[in-house]
C-alpha positions, -999 to 999 in steps of 0.1 A, spaced: 674 650 669 638 650 656 622 616 651 600 612 621 573 585 631 559 569 597 524 555 606 504 541 578 466 533 584 442 513 565 407 503 583 425 505 618 402 529 641 403 506 666 438 502 673 451 536 661 445 557 690 461 535 715 488 533 686 495 571 689 489 575 722 519 549 726 541 572 712 529 606 725 535 587 760 575 585 754 599 608 777 618 621 747 592 642 729 612 658 700 595 639 674 567 641 651 539 618 634 536 614 599 498 597 598 490 586 566 451 572 558 456 546 530 416 552 520 404 537 553 363 532 555 359 526 587 358 561 600 393 566 606 399 596 588 372 613 613 398 601 643 427 611 627 414 649 624 405 647 661 439 635 667 458 659 649 435 688 664 451 675 701 488 676 692 503 700 665 533 671 663 506 646 643 505 654 607 478 639 587 476 630 553 447 614 530 444 592 503 413 593 486 415 550 478 433 527 492 468 525 475 489 499 498 509 503 529 541 511 515 527 537 493 515 553 524 548 547 544 566 566 513 541 593 516 549 599 551 590 594 547 587 622 517 570 647 544 590 641 572 620 667 585 634 644 615 669 631 613 657 596 628 630 578 614 607 550 631 587 532 609 555 523 627 521 507 622 482 514 633 482 481 651 515 484 666 527 498 703 551 511 720 559 495 756 586 512 767 584 553 777 623 552 770 626 539 735 633 572 720 656 582 748 678 555 750 681 554 713 690 591 707 716 587 735 727 558 717 735 573 687 750 603 699 772 583 715 781 563 687 778 588 658 792 561 630 764 534 638 732 539 613 704 529 635 692 517 669 671 486 676 653 465 706 629 436 709 592 435 698 569 413 716 541 397 695 507 392 707 478 368 692 447 390 683 422 366 694 436 347 726 458 376 737 487 354 744 522 363 740 542 346 712 580 344 705 594 378 706 612 393 676 652 408 679 681 394 681 720 400 680 750 382 691 757 405 720 744 440 732 757 472 724 774 488 691 779 461 664 804 475 638 789 468 602 817 438 599 800 420 629 765 428 618 770 412 583 787 382 597 759 377 622 734 382 592 743 361 573 750 331 599 711 338 608 722 349 645 707 386 636 673 397 635 661 434 634 625 440 639 609 470 622 587 482 646 612 485 671 642 501 649 651 534 645 672 543 608 691 576 601 668 594 577 697 601 552 707 566 552 674 554 543 676 579 515 709 564 506 693 528 503 663 539 477 639 541 504 613 518 503 611 501 470 573 487 466 587 462 441 599 440 474 567 443 485 567 433 527 603 425 523 609 465 520 615 470 554 634 440 559 662 455 533 659 486 552 663 470 587 694 451 576 713 467 543 718 499 568 735 479 596 756 457 569 773 490 558 769 511 591 767 494 619 741 497 648 731 494 681 716 466 698 691 468 730 676 436 741 648 452 760 613 447 745 602 488 732 576 474 712 543 450 707 528 440 676 498 422 671 493 389 649 455 386 636 448 352 641 415 355 615 440 366 587 462 348 561 496 356 561 511 375 528 531 344 523 500 322 519 484 343 499 507 348 471 520 327 443 553 307 445 563 326 413 560 359 434 577 347 460 607 337 439 608 370 424 609 391 458 635 368 473 654 372 438 652 410 439 661 411 475 693 396 468 702 420 443 696 449 463 716 435 489 745 432 462 737 465 452 740 483 486 774 467 492 794 468 462 827 461 479 814 424 477 830 421 443 816 385 443 797 363 467 816 346 496 804 315 506 786 323 538 765 352 518 758 321 491 752 296 520 724 326 536 708 328 501 702 289 497 689 285 531 662 315 523 654 299 490 656 260 499 617 258 508 610 275 476 633 248 457 617 220 474 579 235 463 593 231 431 606 196 433 571 189 443 550 208 418 569 191 392 562 157 404 528 167 412 521 181 381 539 146 366 512 125 384 482 145 373 494 144 337 497 107 340 463 100 352 448 125 328 462 107 301 441 76 309 407 97 322 405 119 291 403 112 252 435 116 233 424 151 221 410 166 253 444 156 268 467 170 244 445 206 253 447 199 289 485 194 289 495 224 269 471 249 291 486 234 325 522 237 310 518 271 302 508 281 337 532 257 354 564 257 332 573 296 336 574 294 377 595 264 371 620 273 351 625 307 370 630 286 402 655 264 383 674 298 369 679 310 405 687 275 419 715 274 389 727 310 399 732 305 435 750 269 431 776 291 406 777 311 437 788 288 460 817 284 438 830 319 442 850 331 474 862 367 482 876 382 511 858 399 546 855 437 537 854 459 568 837 494 559 853 528 571 833 543 598 818 574 582 795 600 604 765 606 590 
């Protein structure tokens, strides 16, 4: 089996070579590295050219301008030829040389499994300290689709992208990496595939990711409206991927509510905050000016609140629906 390593890069010239070398050090050598540069301006393209000259398995692609990590991943996937896929990153490193070998052997033993995953350790960029590792399951070994689905809906499983490999045909069945899901695109792939086909979990640490302490997180930089839209779309995709769920069971609905509870609370806080500002402005501004400010504020805030209340109403109704557990038949990819 050929493993296709999808490696997007944007201005990571300092860590890119180490990332590539960690892949080249694998004991299982039947792989290719699809390295897509996303319009870097830090000299990455020269480095990529030099790396590709050293090993023919490194296949370089270049974007003239920055198009985003997901577009780079999609380009690498489109040009890949392997049966197994690893979505890697230029600031991630493989720390166990037997990662690929263990995965390939496990997938041969369990031909029904959709993929293989392990544990990722996270290191802080400045202090170099290791923080809590990512990657969990109720037990090690092969988890059936039903086992994984139940664990997922009860928040007892998590699949880190940089230490997980998936059968390429199943990624295509899921529709690939959907840009509309933003940073949750890989989360969807990593949890939808095993929910249908099962997965193999190995509690070994296989990869290391970098948490950049001097950069704001994605969640802190986007609006509440964007977050609610992405969560809503994520769940729509899950429902489409598992059509045997004719209606939502209590656990499924509970998982949805758990993932949105913070945003519901935020909507309530936002409304209270807006009301407090409205009352204060009413006393501070002349009547004509207050009406203008109040109208503008409602144009901005109201759509966000309406969206969140709509989602909350849908999920409350979902808790009233019950469906029987579904066991998917094993189909060899």
